[in-house]
N, CA, C and O atoms as a GROMACS GRO file, in nm:
protein
  388
    1MET      N    1   1.502   3.747   1.518
    1MET     CA    2   1.431   3.668   1.654
    1MET      C    3   1.473   3.527   1.646
    1MET      O    4   1.483   3.459   1.544
    2THR      N    5   1.501   3.488   1.782
    2THR     CA    6   1.570   3.342   1.785
    2THR      C    7   1.424   3.245   1.773
    2THR      O    8   1.308   3.282   1.790
    3PRO      N    9   1.481   3.096   1.734
    3PRO     CA   10   1.339   3.008   1.727
    3PRO      C   11   1.281   2.970   1.876
    3PRO      O   12   1.348   2.955   1.978
    4THR      N   13   1.159   2.960   1.862
    4THR     CA   14   1.099   2.934   2.010
    4THR      C   15   1.079   2.783   1.966
    4THR      O   16   1.050   2.744   1.853
    5ILE      N   17   1.102   2.704   2.080
    5ILE     CA   18   1.099   2.579   2.113
    5ILE      C   19   1.019   2.536   2.217
    5ILE      O   20   1.068   2.550   2.329
    6ASP      N   21   0.885   2.476   2.208
    6ASP     CA   22   0.852   2.420   2.314
    6ASP      C   23   0.916   2.284   2.386
    6ASP      O   24   0.894   2.172   2.340
    7TRP      N   25   0.982   2.302   2.483
    7TRP     CA   26   1.091   2.222   2.504
    7TRP      C   27   1.010   2.076   2.599
    7TRP      O   28   1.063   1.966   2.618
    8VAL      N   29   0.866   2.121   2.646
    8VAL     CA   30   0.774   2.023   2.699
    8VAL      C   31   0.757   1.932   2.565
    8VAL      O   32   0.796   1.815   2.556
    9ARG      N   33   0.704   1.989   2.483
    9ARG     CA   34   0.628   1.874   2.353
    9ARG      C   35   0.762   1.832   2.272
    9ARG      O   36   0.767   1.727   2.207
   10ALA      N   37   0.851   1.908   2.281
   10ALA     CA   38   1.006   1.838   2.227
   10ALA      C   39   1.051   1.715   2.291
   10ALA      O   40   1.074   1.610   2.232
   11THR      N   41   1.060   1.735   2.412
   11THR     CA   42   1.089   1.596   2.508
   11THR      C   43   0.963   1.482   2.511
   11THR      O   44   0.975   1.359   2.512
   12VAL      N   45   0.867   1.545   2.513
   12VAL     CA   46   0.781   1.434   2.526
   12VAL      C   47   0.762   1.351   2.369
   12VAL      O   48   0.769   1.229   2.351
   13VAL      N   49   0.743   1.429   2.292
   13VAL     CA   50   0.793   1.341   2.144
   13VAL      C   51   0.908   1.248   2.146
   13VAL      O   52   0.904   1.133   2.102
   14GLY      N   53   1.026   1.312   2.207
   14GLY     CA   54   1.160   1.263   2.192
   14GLY      C   55   1.152   1.107   2.273
   14GLY      O   56   1.203   1.002   2.234
   15ALA      N   57   1.063   1.132   2.409
   15ALA     CA   58   1.060   1.039   2.468
   15ALA      C   59   0.956   0.919   2.455
   15ALA      O   60   0.981   0.809   2.505
   16ILE      N   61   0.883   0.935   2.412
   16ILE     CA   62   0.781   0.842   2.319
   16ILE      C   63   0.864   0.778   2.235
   16ILE      O   64   0.911   0.670   2.269
   17ALA      N   65   0.897   0.838   2.103
   17ALA     CA   66   0.944   0.756   1.990
   17ALA      C   67   1.092   0.721   2.036
   17ALA      O   68   1.147   0.624   1.985
   18GLY      N   69   1.146   0.783   2.113
   18GLY     CA   70   1.250   0.726   2.194
   18GLY      C   71   1.238   0.566   2.248
   18GLY      O   72   1.304   0.463   2.233
   19GLY      N   73   1.149   0.594   2.298
   19GLY     CA   74   1.130   0.440   2.391
   19GLY      C   75   1.055   0.342   2.282
   19GLY      O   76   1.066   0.222   2.305
   20ALA      N   77   0.990   0.376   2.184
   20ALA     CA   78   0.954   0.282   2.090
   20ALA      C   79   1.040   0.245   1.995
   20ALA      O   80   1.027   0.137   1.939
   21LEU      N   81   1.155   0.347   1.961
   21LEU     CA   82   1.261   0.285   1.852
   21LEU      C   83   1.350   0.192   1.957
   21LEU      O   84   1.378   0.078   1.920
   22TRP      N   85   1.391   0.231   2.069
   22TRP     CA   86   1.489   0.172   2.133
   22TRP      C   87   1.424   0.030   2.145
   22TRP      O   88   1.497  -0.064   2.111
   23ALA      N   89   1.320   0.005   2.181
   23ALA     CA   90   1.244  -0.110   2.215
   23ALA      C   91   1.219  -0.214   2.127
   23ALA      O   92   1.212  -0.332   2.160
   24LEU      N   93   1.202  -0.158   1.981
   24LEU     CA   94   1.232  -0.228   1.870
   24LEU      C   95   1.370  -0.268   1.812
   24LEU      O   96   1.392  -0.355   1.728
   25ALA      N   97   1.468  -0.180   1.880
   25ALA     CA   98   1.621  -0.221   1.883
   25ALA      C   99   1.650  -0.295   1.958
   25ALA      O  100   1.749  -0.355   1.915
   26VAL      N  101   1.618  -0.333   2.063
   26VAL     CA  102   1.639  -0.417   2.204
   26VAL      C  103   1.588  -0.555   2.138
   26VAL      O  104   1.660  -0.654   2.137
   27TYR      N  105   1.452  -0.552   2.080
   27TYR     CA  106   1.394  -0.656   2.052
   27TYR      C  107   1.482  -0.726   1.895
   27TYR      O  108   1.462  -0.839   1.851
   28ALA      N  109   1.548  -0.656   1.855
   28ALA     CA  110   1.601  -0.684   1.696
   28ALA      C  111   1.732  -0.792   1.776
   28ALA      O  112   1.778  -0.903   1.748
   29LEU      N  113   1.759  -0.686   1.895
   29LEU     CA  114   1.904  -0.756   1.908
   29LEU      C  115   1.876  -0.863   1.972
   29LEU      O  116   1.930  -0.962   1.921
   30ILE      N  117   1.791  -0.894   2.096
   30ILE     CA  118   1.798  -1.004   2.150
   30ILE      C  119   1.715  -1.120   2.047
   30ILE      O  120   1.765  -1.226   2.085
   31ALA      N  121   1.639  -1.147   1.961
   31ALA     CA  122   1.606  -1.185   1.864
   31ALA      C  123   1.744  -1.251   1.755
   31ALA      O  124   1.741  -1.354   1.687
   32THR      N  125   1.844  -1.165   1.769
   32THR     CA  126   1.960  -1.217   1.689
   32THR      C  127   2.035  -1.266   1.741
   32THR      O  128   2.123  -1.333   1.687
   33GLU      N  129   2.023  -1.250   1.864
   33GLU     CA  130   2.140  -1.309   1.972
   33GLU      C  131   2.268  -1.209   1.966
   33GLU      O  132   2.380  -1.258   1.984
   34GLY      N  133   2.253  -1.061   1.939
   34GLY     CA  134   2.327  -0.982   1.914
   34GLY      C  135   2.416  -0.959   1.790
   34GLY      O  136   2.522  -0.898   1.792
   35ALA      N  137   2.376  -0.999   1.716
   35ALA     CA  138   2.451  -1.024   1.566
   35ALA      C  139   2.512  -0.908   1.531
   35ALA      O  140   2.459  -0.810   1.583
   36ILE      N  141   2.606  -0.883   1.460
   36ILE     CA  142   2.690  -0.773   1.415
   36ILE      C  143   2.606  -0.701   1.310
   36ILE      O  144   2.613  -0.578   1.314
   37VAL      N  145   2.527  -0.754   1.217
   37VAL     CA  146   2.442  -0.720   1.150
   37VAL      C  147   2.341  -0.638   1.202
   37VAL      O  148   2.306  -0.530   1.154
   38ALA      N  149   2.298  -0.692   1.299
   38ALA     CA  150   2.163  -0.648   1.356
   38ALA      C  151   2.223  -0.514   1.448
   38ALA      O  152   2.129  -0.438   1.472
   39TRP      N  153   2.345  -0.468   1.502
   39TRP     CA  154   2.416  -0.379   1.564
   39TRP      C  155   2.432  -0.266   1.460
   39TRP      O  156   2.388  -0.154   1.482
   40ALA      N  157   2.496  -0.298   1.348
   40ALA     CA  158   2.493  -0.216   1.244
   40ALA      C  159   2.389  -0.122   1.188
   40ALA      O  160   2.396  -0.005   1.152
   41THR      N  161   2.244  -0.249   1.195
   41THR     CA  162   2.142  -0.197   1.152
   41THR      C  163   2.099  -0.096   1.257
   41THR      O  164   2.049   0.011   1.221
   42VAL      N  165   2.114  -0.122   1.373
   42VAL     CA  166   2.034  -0.034   1.466
   42VAL      C  167   2.100   0.110   1.472
   42VAL      O  168   2.051   0.217   1.506
   43CYS      N  169   2.228   0.078   1.429
   43CYS     CA  170   2.319   0.237   1.437
   43CYS      C  171   2.284   0.309   1.338
   43CYS      O  172   2.283   0.431   1.356
   44ILE      N  173   2.253   0.261   1.226
   44ILE     CA  174   2.208   0.334   1.114
   44ILE      C  175   2.099   0.357   1.100
   44ILE      O  176   2.067   0.433   1.009
   45ILE      N  177   2.019   0.312   1.169
   45ILE     CA  178   1.864   0.365   1.187
   45ILE      C  179   1.854   0.458   1.285
   45ILE      O  180   1.755   0.532   1.290
   46GLN      N  181   1.963   0.465   1.383
   46GLN     CA  182   1.968   0.561   1.472
   46GLN      C  183   2.035   0.707   1.436
   46GLN      O  184   2.013   0.818   1.484
   47ALA      N  185   2.102   0.675   1.362
   47ALA     CA  186   2.159   0.769   1.310
   47ALA      C  187   2.108   0.846   1.161
   47ALA      O  188   2.159   0.950   1.119
   48ALA      N  189   2.004   0.777   1.100
   48ALA     CA  190   1.921   0.828   0.994
   48ALA      C  191   1.822   0.917   1.068
   48ALA      O  192   1.780   1.021   1.019
   49VAL      N  193   1.781   0.866   1.203
   49VAL     CA  194   1.667   0.948   1.255
   49VAL      C  195   1.705   1.084   1.317
   49VAL      O  196   1.628   1.180   1.318
   50LEU      N  197   1.842   1.086   1.374
   50LEU     CA  198   1.902   1.173   1.398
   50LEU      C  199   1.928   1.305   1.302
   50LEU      O  200   1.906   1.425   1.318
   51GLY      N  201   2.001   1.210   1.169
   51GLY     CA  202   2.030   1.329   1.078
   51GLY      C  203   1.881   1.390   1.012
   51GLY      O  204   1.866   1.508   0.981
   52ALA      N  205   1.792   1.301   1.001
   52ALA     CA  206   1.654   1.354   0.956
   52ALA      C  207   1.584   1.468   1.074
   52ALA      O  208   1.490   1.545   1.049
   53GLY      N  209   1.650   1.456   1.193
   53GLY     CA  210   1.587   1.551   1.288
   53GLY      C  211   1.658   1.668   1.267
   53GLY      O  212   1.595   1.773   1.270
   54ILE      N  213   1.784   1.672   1.244
   54ILE     CA  214   1.874   1.788   1.248
   54ILE      C  215   1.864   1.872   1.079
   54ILE      O  216   1.920   1.980   1.061
   55VAL      N  217   1.795   1.811   0.980
   55VAL     CA  218   1.775   1.828   0.882
   55VAL      C  219   1.640   1.921   0.878
   55VAL      O  220   1.626   2.027   0.817
   56ALA      N  221   1.564   1.865   0.944
   56ALA     CA  222   1.416   1.926   0.984
   56ALA      C  223   1.414   2.066   1.048
   56ALA      O  224   1.359   2.171   1.016
   57PHE      N  225   1.505   2.026   1.161
   57PHE     CA  226   1.537   2.135   1.229
   57PHE      C  227   1.577   2.255   1.162
   57PHE      O  228   1.535   2.367   1.191
   58ARG      N  229   1.668   2.226   1.062
   58ARG     CA  230   1.733   2.362   1.010
   58ARG      C  231   1.658   2.422   0.940
   58ARG      O  232   1.642   2.543   0.950
   59ARG      N  233   1.569   2.316   0.817
   59ARG     CA  234   1.478   2.364   0.767
   59ARG      C  235   1.336   2.436   0.782
   59ARG      O  236   1.273   2.501   0.700
   60ALA      N  237   1.304   2.400   0.928
   60ALA     CA  238   1.177   2.446   0.973
   60ALA      C  239   1.138   2.593   0.981
   60ALA      O  240   1.214   2.676   1.030
   61THR      N  241   1.016   2.623   0.930
   61THR     CA  242   0.973   2.785   0.946
   61THR      C  243   0.882   2.807   1.031
   61THR      O  244   0.845   2.923   1.054
   62ALA      N  245   0.823   2.685   1.104
   62ALA     CA  246   0.703   2.700   1.183
   62ALA      C  247   0.771   2.627   1.328
   62ALA      O  248   0.847   2.530   1.332
   63ASP      N  249   0.716   2.712   1.447
   63ASP     CA  250   0.761   2.666   1.588
   63ASP      C  251   0.722   2.535   1.600
   63ASP      O  252   0.802   2.457   1.652
   64SER      N  253   0.622   2.498   1.565
   64SER     CA  254   0.554   2.345   1.601
   64SER      C  255   0.672   2.238   1.520
   64SER      O  256   0.730   2.150   1.585
   65ILE      N  257   0.689   2.252   1.419
   65ILE     CA  258   0.772   2.176   1.329
   65ILE      C  259   0.902   2.193   1.387
   65ILE      O  260   0.968   2.090   1.374
   66ARG      N  261   0.967   2.292   1.452
   66ARG     CA  262   1.074   2.287   1.497
   66ARG      C  263   1.089   2.200   1.635
   66ARG      O  264   1.193   2.152   1.680
   67CYS      N  265   0.967   2.194   1.684
   67CYS     CA  266   0.956   2.125   1.835
   67CYS      C  267   0.964   1.979   1.790
   67CYS      O  268   1.021   1.904   1.869
   68TYR      N  269   0.914   1.922   1.672
   68TYR     CA  270   0.890   1.812   1.655
   68TYR      C  271   1.020   1.742   1.624
   68TYR      O  272   1.055   1.630   1.660
   69ALA      N  273   1.096   1.848   1.537
   69ALA     CA  274   1.233   1.838   1.503
   69ALA      C  275   1.327   1.757   1.579
   69ALA      O  276   1.382   1.649   1.557
   70VAL      N  277   1.331   1.878   1.715
   70VAL     CA  278   1.418   1.838   1.822
   70VAL      C  279   1.343   1.697   1.920
   70VAL      O  280   1.401   1.612   1.987
   71GLY      N  281   1.220   1.713   1.897
   71GLY     CA  282   1.200   1.555   1.929
   71GLY      C  283   1.287   1.442   1.874
   71GLY      O  284   1.344   1.353   1.938
   72ALA      N  285   1.286   1.461   1.754
   72ALA     CA  286   1.320   1.340   1.662
   72ALA      C  287   1.478   1.352   1.694
   72ALA      O  288   1.545   1.249   1.700
   73ILE      N  289   1.533   1.469   1.713
   73ILE     CA  290   1.695   1.498   1.759
   73ILE      C  291   1.722   1.393   1.877
   73ILE      O  292   1.814   1.312   1.877
   74LEU      N  293   1.632   1.405   1.972
   74LEU     CA  294   1.646   1.343   2.084
   74LEU      C  295   1.604   1.204   2.116
   74LEU      O  296   1.620   1.146   2.223
   75THR      N  297   1.537   1.150   1.990
   75THR     CA  298   1.507   1.010   1.997
   75THR      C  299   1.598   0.921   1.998
   75THR      O  300   1.584   0.834   2.084
   76PRO      N  301   1.701   0.913   1.918
   76PRO     CA  302   1.784   0.818   1.932
   76PRO      C  303   1.901   0.858   2.094
   76PRO      O  304   1.991   0.786   2.138
   77LEU      N  305   1.869   0.949   2.130
   77LEU     CA  306   1.975   0.983   2.242
   77LEU      C  307   1.919   0.922   2.383
   77LEU      O  308   1.981   0.914   2.489
   78VAL      N  309   1.768   0.879   2.353
   78VAL     CA  310   1.698   0.822   2.471
   78VAL      C  311   1.754   0.689   2.536
   78VAL      O  312   1.753   0.665   2.657
   79GLY      N  313   1.797   0.620   2.451
   79GLY     CA  314   1.851   0.486   2.486
   79GLY      C  315   1.991   0.484   2.474
   79GLY      O  316   2.035   0.369   2.483
   80LEU      N  317   2.077   0.570   2.456
   80LEU     CA  318   2.218   0.556   2.413
   80LEU      C  319   2.305   0.502   2.538
   80LEU      O  320   2.383   0.407   2.540
   81ILE      N  321   2.265   0.594   2.644
   81ILE     CA  322   2.373   0.534   2.757
   81ILE      C  323   2.328   0.381   2.789
   81ILE      O  324   2.410   0.290   2.785
   82PRO      N  325   2.202   0.361   2.820
   82PRO     CA  326   2.161   0.220   2.837
   82PRO      C  327   2.225   0.123   2.769
   82PRO      O  328   2.284   0.028   2.821
   83ALA      N  329   2.214   0.147   2.636
   83ALA     CA  330   2.238   0.077   2.511
   83ALA      C  331   2.430   0.064   2.528
   83ALA      O  332   2.488  -0.044   2.513
   84ALA      N  333   2.485   0.161   2.553
   84ALA     CA  334   2.619   0.158   2.554
   84ALA      C  335   2.674   0.079   2.696
   84ALA      O  336   2.770   0.003   2.687
   85VAL      N  337   2.621   0.097   2.800
   85VAL     CA  338   2.620  -0.002   2.907
   85VAL      C  339   2.620  -0.152   2.889
   85VAL      O  340   2.695  -0.239   2.933
   86PHE      N  341   2.499  -0.155   2.800
   86PHE     CA  342   2.490  -0.303   2.803
   86PHE      C  343   2.574  -0.352   2.690
   86PHE      O  344   2.599  -0.472   2.677
   87GLY      N  345   2.617  -0.261   2.609
   87GLY     CA  346   2.729  -0.324   2.504
   87GLY      C  347   2.838  -0.354   2.543
   87GLY      O  348   2.893  -0.460   2.514
   88VAL      N  349   2.892  -0.256   2.621
   88VAL     CA  350   3.005  -0.250   2.706
   88VAL      C  351   3.015  -0.357   2.814
   88VAL      O  352   3.125  -0.376   2.866
   89ALA      N  353   2.907  -0.432   2.852
   89ALA     CA  354   2.903  -0.541   2.926
   89ALA      C  355   2.880  -0.642   2.883
   89ALA      O  356   2.912  -0.740   2.950
   90GLY      N  357   2.817  -0.660   2.755
   90GLY     CA  358   2.841  -0.773   2.680
   90GLY      C  359   2.950  -0.831   2.608
   90GLY      O  360   2.972  -0.949   2.580
   91LEU      N  361   3.033  -0.699   2.578
   91LEU     CA  362   3.167  -0.742   2.513
   91LEU      C  363   3.274  -0.792   2.627
   91LEU      O  364   3.354  -0.884   2.613
   92ILE      N  365   3.258  -0.715   2.736
   92ILE     CA  366   3.329  -0.770   2.880
   92ILE      C  367   3.305  -0.931   2.884
   92ILE      O  368   3.398  -1.012   2.882
   93VAL      N  369   3.181  -0.963   2.889
   93VAL     CA  370   3.138  -1.123   2.908
   93VAL      C  371   3.216  -1.178   2.807
   93VAL      O  372   3.302  -1.254   2.852
   94LYS      N  373   3.216  -1.165   2.685
   94LYS     CA  374   3.274  -1.230   2.575
   94LYS      C  375   3.425  -1.207   2.594
   94LYS      O  376   3.487  -1.308   2.563
   95VAL      N  377   3.487  -1.130   2.626
   95VAL     CA  378   3.647  -1.142   2.620
   95VAL      C  379   3.676  -1.198   2.754
   95VAL      O  380   3.785  -1.256   2.759
   96VAL      N  381   3.613  -1.195   2.855
   96VAL     CA  382   3.647  -1.256   2.998
   96VAL      C  383   3.592  -1.415   2.968
   96VAL      O  384   3.660  -1.518   2.968
   97GLY      N  385   3.494  -1.406   2.951
   97GLY     CA  386   3.451  -1.572   2.946
   97GLY      C  387   3.490  -1.645   2.847
   97GLY      O  388   3.459  -1.764   2.843
   0.00000   0.00000   0.00000
């Protein structure tokens, strides 16, 4: 039997957790004026959350736990594109300016 995932619950959990996580990440990056250490820390934390979600999904025995695991996988992906766009824009400003 294939695992059942409540995608509504998973996306809501991922969106709320992702919004909170990326808000903290953006605050840290603004407070440190985009220091390399801050970028590295944000990337490490995002990778850890993604890895924890993957491990939880693979080990989940209940459908509800599987939903939260998918939410954890979606969490770092919520702000990935905006962060990439702003990161590239900041890099262009430093290179050109």
